[in-house]
VEXDREN-2710 file (C-alpha; in Angstrom, 1 decimal):
% VEXDREN-2710
k/r/px/py/pz
1/UNK/115.3/147.4/161.9
2/UNK/117.5/148.0/164.5
3/UNK/120.5/145.5/164.8
4/UNK/121.3/143.3/167.8
5/UNK/124.5/144.1/170.0
6/UNK/127.6/141.9/169.7
7/UNK/126.9/138.7/171.3
8/UNK/128.9/136.0/173.2
9/UNK/129.9/132.8/171.5
10/UNK/126.8/130.7/171.1
11/UNK/128.4/127.6/173.3
12/UNK/129.8/129.9/175.7
13/UNK/126.1/130.9/176.4
14/UNK/124.6/127.4/176.4
15/UNK/127.4/126.4/179.0
16/UNK/126.6/129.3/181.4
17/UNK/122.9/128.3/181.3
18/UNK/123.7/124.8/182.0
19/UNK/125.7/125.9/185.0
20/UNK/123.0/128.2/186.3
21/UNK/120.6/125.2/186.1
22/UNK/122.5/123.0/187.8
23/UNK/123.9/125.3/190.7
24/UNK/120.7/125.5/192.7
25/UNK/119.8/121.8/192.0
26/UNK/119.1/120.2/195.4
27/UNK/116.8/118.7/198.3
28/UNK/113.7/121.0/198.8
29/UNK/112.9/119.3/201.9
30/UNK/113.9/122.3/204.2
31/UNK/111.7/124.2/206.5
32/UNK/112.9/127.8/206.2
33/UNK/111.2/129.8/203.6
34/UNK/114.4/132.0/202.8
35/UNK/116.6/128.8/202.3
36/UNK/113.8/127.4/200.3
37/UNK/113.6/130.2/197.9
38/UNK/117.5/130.5/197.5
39/UNK/117.4/126.9/195.9
40/UNK/117.2/126.8/192.2
41/UNK/114.4/124.2/191.9
42/UNK/112.7/125.1/195.2
43/UNK/110.1/127.9/196.1
44/UNK/108.0/128.3/199.2
45/UNK/104.3/127.9/198.4
46/UNK/103.0/129.3/202.0
47/UNK/103.3/125.9/203.9
48/UNK/106.3/124.1/202.8
49/UNK/109.2/124.2/200.0
50/UNK/107.9/122.9/197.0
51/UNK/109.9/121.4/193.9
52/UNK/109.7/123.5/190.7
53/UNK/109.2/121.7/187.2
54/UNK/112.1/123.7/185.8
55/UNK/115.0/126.0/186.8
56/UNK/114.4/129.4/187.8
57/UNK/116.8/130.3/184.8
58/UNK/114.3/129.2/182.3
59/UNK/111.2/128.8/184.3
60/UNK/108.2/131.5/183.3
61/UNK/106.5/131.0/186.5
62/UNK/109.7/131.8/188.5
63/UNK/112.0/133.6/186.3
64/UNK/115.1/134.3/188.0
65/UNK/113.1/134.4/191.5
66/UNK/110.1/132.6/193.2
67/UNK/107.0/134.7/192.5
68/UNK/108.4/136.4/189.3
69/UNK/106.1/135.2/186.4
70/UNK/106.7/136.5/182.9
71/UNK/103.6/138.2/181.3
72/UNK/102.3/138.0/177.4
73/UNK/104.6/140.4/176.1
74/UNK/107.5/138.6/177.4
75/UNK/106.6/135.2/177.7
76/UNK/109.7/133.3/177.5
77/UNK/112.4/133.0/180.4
78/UNK/116.0/133.1/179.3
79/UNK/118.6/133.1/182.0
80/UNK/116.5/134.3/184.7
81/UNK/114.7/137.3/182.7
82/UNK/111.6/137.3/181.0
83/UNK/111.8/138.3/177.4
84/UNK/110.1/137.7/173.6
85/UNK/112.0/135.3/171.5
86/UNK/110.5/136.9/168.7
87/UNK/112.5/140.0/168.7
88/UNK/115.4/139.5/171.4
89/UNK/118.4/139.4/169.5
90/UNK/120.2/137.4/172.4
91/UNK/117.6/135.0/172.4
92/UNK/116.1/134.9/168.9
93/UNK/113.8/132.1/168.4
94/UNK/115.0/130.4/171.4
95/UNK/117.3/131.2/174.7
96/UNK/120.9/131.9/174.0
97/UNK/120.5/132.4/170.2
98/UNK/122.2/135.5/169.4
99/UNK/121.9/137.7/166.2
100/UNK/125.1/138.9/164.9
101/UNK/126.9/141.2/162.3
102/UNK/124.2/143.6/162.0
103/UNK/121.1/141.1/161.6
104/UNK/118.0/141.6/164.0
105/UNK/115.3/139.5/165.5
106/UNK/112.2/139.2/163.4
107/UNK/109.7/136.9/164.3
108/UNK/111.9/134.5/166.1
109/UNK/114.7/134.4/163.1
110/UNK/118.1/136.4/162.6
111/UNK/117.5/138.5/159.4
112/UNK/119.6/141.3/157.8
113/UNK/117.8/144.4/157.0
114/UNK/116.0/145.0/153.8
115/UNK/118.2/145.1/150.6
116/UNK/121.0/143.3/152.9
117/UNK/122.3/139.7/152.9
118/UNK/124.4/138.0/155.2
119/UNK/127.8/137.0/153.6
120/UNK/128.8/134.6/156.4
121/UNK/130.1/137.1/158.8
122/UNK/128.1/140.2/158.5
123/UNK/125.2/141.4/156.7
124/UNK/126.0/143.5/153.4
125/UNK/124.1/145.2/150.9
126/UNK/122.5/142.6/148.3
127/UNK/122.8/143.8/144.5
128/UNK/120.6/141.6/142.5
129/UNK/116.7/140.4/142.6
130/UNK/115.2/138.2/145.3
131/UNK/112.8/137.3/142.6
132/UNK/115.0/135.7/140.3
133/UNK/118.5/135.0/142.2
134/UNK/118.5/131.2/142.8
135/UNK/121.2/131.8/145.6
136/UNK/119.0/134.2/147.2
137/UNK/115.5/133.3/146.0
138/UNK/112.8/135.1/147.8
139/UNK/114.9/135.7/151.0
140/UNK/118.6/136.3/151.5
141/UNK/120.6/132.7/151.6
142/UNK/117.6/130.8/150.4
143/UNK/119.4/128.5/147.6
144/UNK/117.5/126.8/145.0
145/UNK/118.9/123.1/144.6
146/UNK/121.7/122.8/142.2
147/UNK/120.3/119.6/140.6
148/UNK/117.7/119.4/137.8
149/UNK/116.3/122.5/136.3
150/UNK/115.7/124.3/139.3
151/UNK/115.3/128.1/139.1
152/UNK/114.1/131.1/141.1
153/UNK/110.9/132.4/139.8
154/UNK/109.1/135.5/141.6
155/UNK/111.0/134.5/144.6
156/UNK/110.1/130.6/144.7
157/UNK/112.4/127.8/143.7
158/UNK/110.9/125.9/141.2
159/UNK/111.9/123.4/138.5
160/UNK/111.0/124.9/135.0
161/UNK/110.7/121.6/133.5
162/UNK/107.6/120.5/135.3
163/UNK/106.4/123.8/136.6
164/UNK/103.0/124.5/134.7
165/UNK/103.3/128.2/136.0
166/UNK/106.8/128.7/134.9
167/UNK/107.3/126.2/131.9
168/UNK/110.6/126.7/130.1
169/UNK/111.1/130.2/131.6
170/UNK/109.7/132.1/134.4
171/UNK/106.1/133.4/133.8
172/UNK/105.1/131.0/131.2
173/UNK/101.9/129.6/132.4
174/UNK/100.5/126.5/130.5
175/UNK/96.8/126.6/129.2
176/UNK/94.1/124.9/131.5
177/UNK/94.4/121.3/131.0
178/UNK/98.2/121.1/130.0
179/UNK/101.3/120.2/131.9
180/UNK/104.7/121.1/131.6
181/UNK/106.6/118.3/130.4
182/UNK/110.3/119.0/130.1
183/UNK/110.0/122.6/129.6
184/UNK/107.0/122.5/127.1
185/UNK/103.3/122.7/127.7
186/UNK/101.9/119.6/126.5
187/UNK/98.3/118.5/126.6
188/UNK/98.5/114.9/127.9
189/UNK/95.1/114.2/127.0
190/UNK/96.3/113.4/123.5
191/UNK/100.1/113.9/123.2
192/UNK/101.7/110.7/121.9
193/UNK/105.1/111.5/123.8
194/UNK/103.2/112.6/127.0
195/UNK/100.0/110.4/127.2
196/UNK/98.3/110.9/130.7
197/UNK/101.5/111.8/132.1
198/UNK/104.9/113.5/131.2
199/UNK/107.3/110.9/129.3
200/UNK/104.5/108.4/129.0
201/UNK/105.1/107.4/125.5
202/UNK/102.6/105.4/123.5
203/UNK/103.5/101.8/123.5
204/UNK/104.1/99.4/120.5
205/UNK/100.6/98.6/118.8
206/UNK/98.9/101.9/119.9
207/UNK/98.3/104.7/117.3
208/UNK/96.8/107.6/119.3
209/UNK/96.6/109.2/122.8
210/UNK/92.9/109.1/123.7
211/UNK/91.8/111.3/126.7
212/UNK/95.3/110.3/128.3
213/UNK/95.4/106.6/127.5
214/UNK/97.1/104.9/124.6
215/UNK/94.9/103.7/122.0
216/UNK/94.8/101.6/118.8
217/UNK/92.1/103.4/116.7
218/UNK/92.1/100.7/114.1
219/UNK/90.7/98.3/116.9
220/UNK/89.4/100.3/119.7
221/UNK/85.9/100.3/120.2
222/UNK/86.0/103.5/122.1
223/UNK/88.0/105.4/119.6
224/UNK/87.4/103.7/116.4
225/UNK/89.1/105.7/113.7
226/UNK/89.5/108.7/115.6
227/UNK/89.6/109.4/119.5
228/UNK/85.8/109.4/121.0
229/UNK/84.4/107.9/118.0
230/UNK/82.5/104.9/120.2
231/UNK/81.1/101.9/118.0
232/UNK/77.6/101.1/119.0
233/UNK/76.8/97.9/120.7
234/UNK/77.1/94.8/118.7
235/UNK/79.7/96.7/116.4
236/UNK/83.4/95.9/116.3
237/UNK/86.2/98.5/115.4
238/UNK/87.8/96.9/112.1
239/UNK/90.5/98.8/110.6
240/UNK/89.5/102.1/112.0
241/UNK/85.8/101.4/111.0
242/UNK/82.7/100.2/113.2
243/UNK/81.6/97.0/111.5
244/UNK/78.8/94.5/112.2
245/UNK/80.6/91.3/112.2
246/UNK/77.5/89.2/112.4
247/UNK/76.6/90.5/108.7
248/UNK/79.5/92.2/107.1
249/UNK/80.8/89.9/104.4
250/UNK/84.6/91.7/104.6
251/UNK/84.6/91.2/108.3
252/UNK/82.5/88.1/109.2
253/UNK/82.7/86.8/112.5
254/UNK/85.9/88.9/113.0
255/UNK/87.9/91.7/111.4
256/UNK/89.3/91.1/108.2
257/UNK/87.6/87.6/107.6
258/UNK/86.4/88.0/104.0
259/UNK/83.8/85.7/102.9
260/UNK/83.9/83.5/99.9
261/UNK/82.6/84.9/96.6
262/UNK/78.9/84.5/96.2
263/UNK/78.4/83.9/99.7
264/UNK/76.9/86.2/102.7
265/UNK/77.8/86.5/106.3
266/UNK/74.8/85.2/108.4
267/UNK/75.4/85.6/112.3
268/UNK/79.1/85.9/112.0
269/UNK/79.6/82.7/109.7
270/UNK/80.1/82.6/105.7
271/UNK/77.3/81.0/104.5
272/UNK/76.1/80.1/101.0
273/UNK/72.5/81.0/101.0
274/UNK/71.6/79.1/97.6
275/UNK/71.9/75.9/99.5
276/UNK/71.7/76.5/103.3
277/UNK/68.4/75.3/104.7
278/UNK/69.0/77.7/107.8
279/UNK/69.8/80.6/105.8
280/UNK/67.9/79.9/102.4
281/UNK/67.8/83.0/100.1
282/UNK/68.8/85.3/102.8
283/UNK/70.3/85.3/106.2
284/UNK/67.8/83.6/109.0
285/UNK/65.3/81.8/106.5
286/UNK/64.9/78.5/107.8
287/UNK/63.5/75.8/105.7
288/UNK/60.8/73.4/107.0
289/UNK/61.8/70.3/108.1
290/UNK/62.1/67.6/105.2
291/UNK/62.8/70.7/102.6
292/UNK/66.0/71.4/101.2
293/UNK/67.2/75.1/99.6
294/UNK/68.0/74.9/96.2
295/UNK/69.1/78.1/94.7
296/UNK/67.9/80.1/97.5
297/UNK/64.5/78.8/97.5
298/UNK/63.1/76.0/99.9
299/UNK/62.1/72.8/98.0
300/UNK/60.3/69.8/99.3
301/UNK/63.1/67.2/98.9
302/UNK/60.5/64.5/99.0
303/UNK/59.4/65.3/95.3
304/UNK/63.0/64.3/94.1
305/UNK/63.7/60.2/93.8
306/UNK/67.1/59.3/95.0
307/UNK/69.5/61.3/92.7
308/UNK/72.6/59.3/91.5
309/UNK/76.3/60.5/92.6
310/UNK/77.0/63.9/90.8
311/UNK/73.4/64.9/90.2
312/UNK/71.6/67.5/92.3
313/UNK/67.8/68.0/92.8
314/UNK/66.7/71.1/91.4
315/UNK/62.8/72.0/91.2
316/UNK/62.2/68.3/92.1
317/UNK/64.3/67.0/89.4
318/UNK/67.9/65.4/89.3
319/UNK/70.2/67.2/87.0
320/UNK/73.9/67.8/86.5
321/UNK/74.7/71.2/87.6
322/UNK/78.2/70.9/85.6
323/UNK/76.4/70.8/82.1
324/UNK/72.7/71.8/82.9
325/UNK/72.0/75.1/80.6
326/UNK/68.9/75.8/82.9
327/UNK/70.8/74.8/86.0
328/UNK/74.4/75.6/85.4
329/UNK/76.4/75.6/88.4
330/UNK/73.4/76.1/90.6
331/UNK/69.9/75.3/90.7
332/UNK/67.9/78.0/88.5
333/UNK/70.9/79.6/86.8
334/UNK/69.8/79.3/83.2
335/UNK/72.5/80.3/80.4
336/UNK/71.4/82.8/77.9
337/UNK/70.7/81.8/74.3
338/UNK/73.6/80.6/72.5
339/UNK/75.8/79.7/75.4
340/UNK/76.4/76.4/76.7
341/UNK/77.1/74.9/80.4
342/UNK/80.7/73.9/80.8
343/UNK/82.2/72.7/84.4
344/UNK/79.0/74.6/85.8
345/UNK/79.7/77.9/84.0
346/UNK/78.0/79.4/81.0
347/UNK/80.2/79.8/77.9
348/UNK/80.0/80.7/74.5
349/UNK/81.5/77.9/72.3
350/UNK/82.1/80.3/69.4
351/UNK/84.6/82.9/71.1
352/UNK/85.6/81.4/74.7
353/UNK/89.2/80.3/74.2
354/UNK/89.1/78.2/77.1
355/UNK/86.0/76.1/75.5
356/UNK/86.1/76.8/71.8
357/UNK/84.1/74.7/70.1
358/UNK/83.4/72.1/72.9
359/UNK/84.0/72.2/76.6
360/UNK/87.6/72.1/77.5
361/UNK/89.3/72.9/74.0
362/UNK/91.9/75.4/75.1
363/UNK/93.5/77.8/72.6
364/UNK/97.1/77.9/72.8
365/UNK/98.7/81.4/73.8
366/UNK/98.2/83.9/71.0
367/UNK/95.3/82.2/69.6
368/UNK/91.6/83.6/69.6
369/UNK/88.7/81.6/69.5
370/UNK/86.8/82.6/66.2
371/UNK/83.6/80.6/65.4
372/UNK/84.5/77.8/67.5
373/UNK/87.9/77.6/65.9
374/UNK/91.4/78.4/67.7
375/UNK/92.9/81.1/64.9
376/UNK/96.2/83.3/65.0
377/UNK/94.7/86.7/64.2
378/UNK/98.2/88.0/63.4
379/UNK/98.0/85.6/60.2
380/UNK/94.9/84.1/59.5
381/UNK/93.4/85.4/56.4
382/UNK/90.0/84.5/57.3
383/UNK/90.3/86.2/60.5
384/UNK/92.9/89.1/60.0
385/UNK/93.5/91.3/63.2
386/UNK/89.6/90.2/64.4
387/UNK/87.1/87.7/64.2
388/UNK/85.5/87.6/60.8
389/UNK/87.8/89.8/58.9
390/UNK/88.7/88.3/55.8
391/UNK/91.7/89.6/53.5
392/UNK/91.1/90.4/50.1
393/UNK/92.0/87.8/47.3
394/UNK/95.8/87.3/46.8
395/UNK/96.3/89.1/50.0
396/UNK/98.5/88.1/53.0
397/UNK/97.6/88.6/56.8
398/UNK/100.6/90.5/58.3
399/UNK/100.6/91.3/62.1
400/UNK/96.7/91.4/61.9
401/UNK/96.3/93.6/58.7
402/UNK/95.5/92.6/55.1
403/UNK/98.7/93.1/53.0
404/UNK/99.4/92.7/49.0
405/UNK/103.1/91.3/49.4
406/UNK/103.4/92.1/45.9
407/UNK/103.5/96.0/46.3
408/UNK/103.3/96.4/50.0
409/UNK/106.6/98.5/50.9
410/UNK/106.3/97.2/54.8
411/UNK/106.0/93.7/53.7
412/UNK/107.5/93.1/50.4
413/UNK/107.7/89.6/49.3
414/UNK/107.0/88.3/53.0
415/UNK/105.5/89.6/55.9
416/UNK/107.9/92.3/57.9
417/UNK/110.1/92.7/54.7
418/UNK/110.1/96.4/54.9
419/UNK/111.1/98.9/51.7
420/UNK/112.5/102.3/52.7
421/UNK/111.3/104.6/49.8
422/UNK/110.0/108.0/49.5
423/UNK/108.0/107.7/46.2
424/UNK/107.2/105.2/43.3
425/UNK/106.8/101.4/43.4
426/UNK/109.1/100.3/46.1
427/UNK/108.1/96.7/46.3
428/UNK/108.3/95.1/42.8
429/UNK/107.7/91.6/41.6
430/UNK/106.8/90.4/44.8
431/UNK/110.5/89.5/45.9
432/UNK/112.5/92.7/45.7
433/UNK/112.4/96.2/47.3
434/UNK/113.1/98.9/44.4
435/UNK/112.6/102.5/45.0
436/UNK/112.0/104.7/41.8
437/UNK/113.6/102.5/39.5
438/UNK/114.1/103.9/36.1
439/UNK/111.1/106.4/36.8
440/UNK/111.0/110.1/35.7
441/UNK/111.3/112.7/38.2
442/UNK/112.2/110.1/40.8
443/UNK/116.2/110.8/40.6
444/UNK/118.3/111.7/43.8
445/UNK/120.4/114.7/43.6
446/UNK/123.5/114.6/41.5
447/UNK/126.6/116.1/43.4
448/UNK/128.4/119.0/41.6
449/UNK/131.4/116.9/41.2
450/UNK/129.4/113.7/39.5
451/UNK/126.6/115.2/37.6
452/UNK/127.3/112.8/34.9
453/UNK/126.4/109.6/37.2
454/UNK/122.9/108.6/36.7
455/UNK/121.5/108.3/40.4
456/UNK/118.8/106.0/39.7
457/UNK/117.7/105.1/43.3
458/UNK/117.7/106.7/46.6
459/UNK/116.6/105.5/50.5
460/UNK/116.0/107.3/53.6
461/UNK/117.8/106.3/56.8
462/UNK/116.0/105.5/59.9
463/UNK/117.8/108.1/62.0
464/UNK/120.4/111.2/60.8
465/UNK/123.8/109.3/60.3
466/UNK/122.8/106.4/61.9
467/UNK/121.9/102.9/60.2
468/UNK/122.7/100.6/57.7
469/UNK/121.4/99.4/54.2
470/UNK/121.9/95.8/53.2
471/UNK/121.6/95.0/49.3
472/UNK/122.7/92.8/46.4
473/UNK/124.6/94.3/43.4
474/UNK/125.3/92.9/39.8
475/UNK/127.9/94.7/38.4
476/UNK/131.1/94.1/36.3
477/UNK/132.8/97.3/37.1
478/UNK/132.3/99.9/40.0
479/UNK/129.3/100.3/42.4
480/UNK/128.6/103.9/43.1
481/UNK/127.2/105.2/46.1
482/UNK/126.5/108.5/48.0
483/UNK/125.4/109.6/51.2
484/UNK/123.8/113.3/51.7
485/UNK/122.0/115.3/54.2
486/UNK/119.4/116.4/51.7
487/UNK/117.8/115.7/48.3
488/UNK/119.8/118.3/46.2
489/UNK/123.0/119.0/44.5
490/UNK/124.8/120.6/47.5
491/UNK/127.7/119.3/49.5
492/UNK/129.4/118.2/51.8
493/UNK/128.6/114.6/51.1
494/UNK/130.2/111.1/51.1
495/UNK/130.7/109.3/47.8
496/UNK/131.7/105.5/48.0
497/UNK/133.1/103.5/45.0
498/UNK/133.4/99.7/45.3
499/UNK/135.6/98.6/42.8
500/UNK/134.7/95.7/40.2
501/UNK/136.6/94.2/37.7
502/UNK/135.8/93.7/33.9
503/UNK/138.4/91.9/31.3
504/UNK/139.5/95.3/30.2
505/UNK/140.3/96.4/33.7
506/UNK/140.9/93.9/36.4
507/UNK/142.2/96.4/39.0
508/UNK/139.5/99.2/39.9
509/UNK/140.2/101.5/42.7
510/UNK/137.9/101.6/45.7
511/UNK/137.1/104.4/47.9
512/UNK/135.1/106.6/50.7
513/UNK/135.5/110.2/49.7
514/UNK/134.4/113.3/51.9
515/UNK/133.6/115.8/49.2
516/UNK/133.6/119.4/50.5
517/UNK/132.4/121.3/47.7
518/UNK/135.1/124.2/46.9
519/UNK/137.5/122.5/49.8
520/UNK/140.1/119.7/49.2
521/UNK/138.4/116.6/49.2
522/UNK/139.3/114.0/52.0
523/UNK/139.4/110.4/51.3
524/UNK/140.5/106.8/52.0
525/UNK/141.7/105.1/49.0
526/UNK/141.8/100.9/48.3
527/UNK/143.5/99.8/45.6
528/UNK/142.4/96.3/44.2
529/UNK/138.9/95.2/43.2
530/UNK/136.4/94.8/46.2
531/UNK/133.8/92.6/44.4
532/UNK/134.2/89.1/44.8
533/UNK/131.8/88.2/41.9
534/UNK/131.9/90.8/39.0
535/UNK/129.3/90.3/36.6
536/UNK/127.2/88.2/39.4
537/UNK/125.3/88.9/42.5
538/UNK/127.4/90.5/45.3
539/UNK/126.0/90.9/48.8
540/UNK/126.9/94.4/50.1
541/UNK/126.3/96.5/53.3
542/UNK/126.9/100.0/54.0
543/UNK/127.1/101.5/57.8
544/UNK/126.9/105.0/59.0
545/UNK/127.7/105.3/62.7
546/UNK/127.6/109.1/64.0
547/UNK/128.7/107.7/67.4
548/UNK/132.1/106.3/66.1
549/UNK/132.1/108.9/63.4
550/UNK/133.0/106.1/60.9
551/UNK/131.4/105.0/57.3
552/UNK/132.1/101.5/56.6
553/UNK/131.5/99.2/53.6
554/UNK/131.3/95.3/53.9
555/UNK/130.1/92.3/52.1
556/UNK/127.8/89.5/52.9
557/UNK/124.8/89.9/55.2
558/UNK/125.6/91.8/58.1
559/UNK/125.3/90.5/61.4
560/UNK/126.2/86.8/60.2
561/UNK/129.3/84.8/60.0
562/UNK/129.4/85.7/56.3
563/UNK/129.9/89.4/57.1
564/UNK/133.3/91.0/56.4
565/UNK/134.2/94.6/56.4
566/UNK/136.1/95.8/53.2
567/UNK/136.2/99.5/53.7
568/UNK/136.6/101.6/56.8
569/UNK/136.7/105.3/56.9
570/UNK/136.9/107.2/60.4
571/UNK/136.4/110.7/60.0
572/UNK/137.1/113.5/62.4
573/UNK/134.9/115.8/60.5
574/UNK/132.1/113.4/60.3
575/UNK/128.7/114.5/58.7
576/UNK/126.3/113.6/61.4
577/UNK/123.1/114.9/59.3
578/UNK/123.0/112.4/56.8
579/UNK/119.7/111.5/55.5
580/UNK/119.8/109.8/52.1
581/UNK/121.6/107.0/50.0
582/UNK/121.8/107.1/46.6
583/UNK/122.7/104.4/44.1
584/UNK/124.2/104.9/40.8
585/UNK/124.9/102.6/37.5
586/UNK/127.3/105.0/35.8
587/UNK/128.5/103.9/32.4
588/UNK/128.0/100.2/32.9
589/UNK/124.7/99.1/34.2
590/UNK/124.2/97.8/37.9
591/UNK/121.3/95.8/38.9
592/UNK/120.5/96.6/42.8
593/UNK/118.2/94.4/44.4
594/UNK/116.9/92.9/47.9
595/UNK/117.3/96.6/49.4
596/UNK/116.6/97.2/52.8
597/UNK/117.4/100.0/55.5
598/UNK/117.9/99.1/59.1
599/UNK/118.8/100.8/62.3
600/UNK/122.1/100.1/63.3
601/UNK/122.2/97.7/66.3
602/UNK/124.3/98.3/69.2
603/UNK/125.9/95.3/69.0
604/UNK/127.5/96.3/65.6
END
């Protein structure tokens, strides 16, 4: 493309044209042809001097002189010369516009040659792509707006946040039916964030975007449960399901309106079809005039005499629905054989805890109605555990189970008094727990250091090294106990001696000893007798607590105000696998009674 010559300053050009236009302005009232044609606004028309519509400097019919007419190739008159403003570098687009700095006039506009752009003073080589350069988008100098998300895509300025053909990035075309919303292709027909249009978020109360409109699919008849699911005429969308509110018992008349138990929904109204003359038995069944609805059947009321207050006409007879076993609660409701009508409900006097024996007799909490009487199944020997279960003769009902408290180790002497033993007759004489007392083959192990002891009684702890045993000892001298992990002659173990007192020895030694076998023993010694009543009953207890690594001996009943700790041994090398506690009489007899093993409460 050829460039245009260097121009005059545009302002000077405009001024010069103005001067030319004004120079010949004057009166065309002259009679001389020559004088007429010399005037800027006048030309001789053959008979007189006529006034022109424009100056000869820009008049295409008299361009520069009368009779000079511009043609179609150069149709514009600029400064008295015919030219084409589509290509004239001195008159590009209009008269006086000069193309400078190497630009050419193309189709009435000054342009730099291909691959060159205007730098403000001249054309220079452009390095980049007119297809993507936002400062030279499509053509040199075409700047895309700097606001928003404008960019240059394929030579056109576009907003990549909204342009469906360049969504997010140039060339990313959204699928048919999708819109570009904030740089992402979205289906505005169902997108809850862009419902119907970009940025149109579902309002409160709406659950779905259906065909571009907010919808609550729990209640929208046109989108019930899902978009497009339209309820049929007469149905209503209730919680996402199409319901006939004229007959639906859960949505009677309106969504969520539940009819009372035993009633039906008739025409959108809760109805008791057992007595509704307009809906007798079924919805829509109308009783004849003068008839009444009784138990869902139309009855001629005229056959009943005037019933007294509280009575109802059933089948032509007055009756009390609260007590009539053939019309219990409603007409025609007949109680089964053996049942009685109480307060309009059929019930069995022999087993109904609310009407035990007679109407209205309510059994207390924990009691059961057996044969018309309220009974405690946990303790009633005639109804032990269940109605009609009779405990054997001389047995007691303990927690719903027949028990012989004279021998039952779980209920020794009384319900709940549990003996802990391995073999033998643990419950003796109906009052005490004795395990393997004097029986051959029932002895506990004898530790190596103390084989000469007569270990006659043993108990098992409820958990390894955790629990306590309460017992009564009648002893003149020592009470001997052992704590061991197994039933054998092995060590280590603990030996406990509670010193007593006899006329010949009033200052016996007490101790808790940890026996290591071949290793030196470790012990706590207590001088002086620890038995308050030598020769009489002494309430004692022994506790083993692996959490505090302590073995303790006390007197009195543990957990009561009478309980006192008399020996306590904290052992860093505590035996945490103790299982058995053994009792010995040694050389003098000791009588042990009321033995019981318990878990160790946390409060202790």
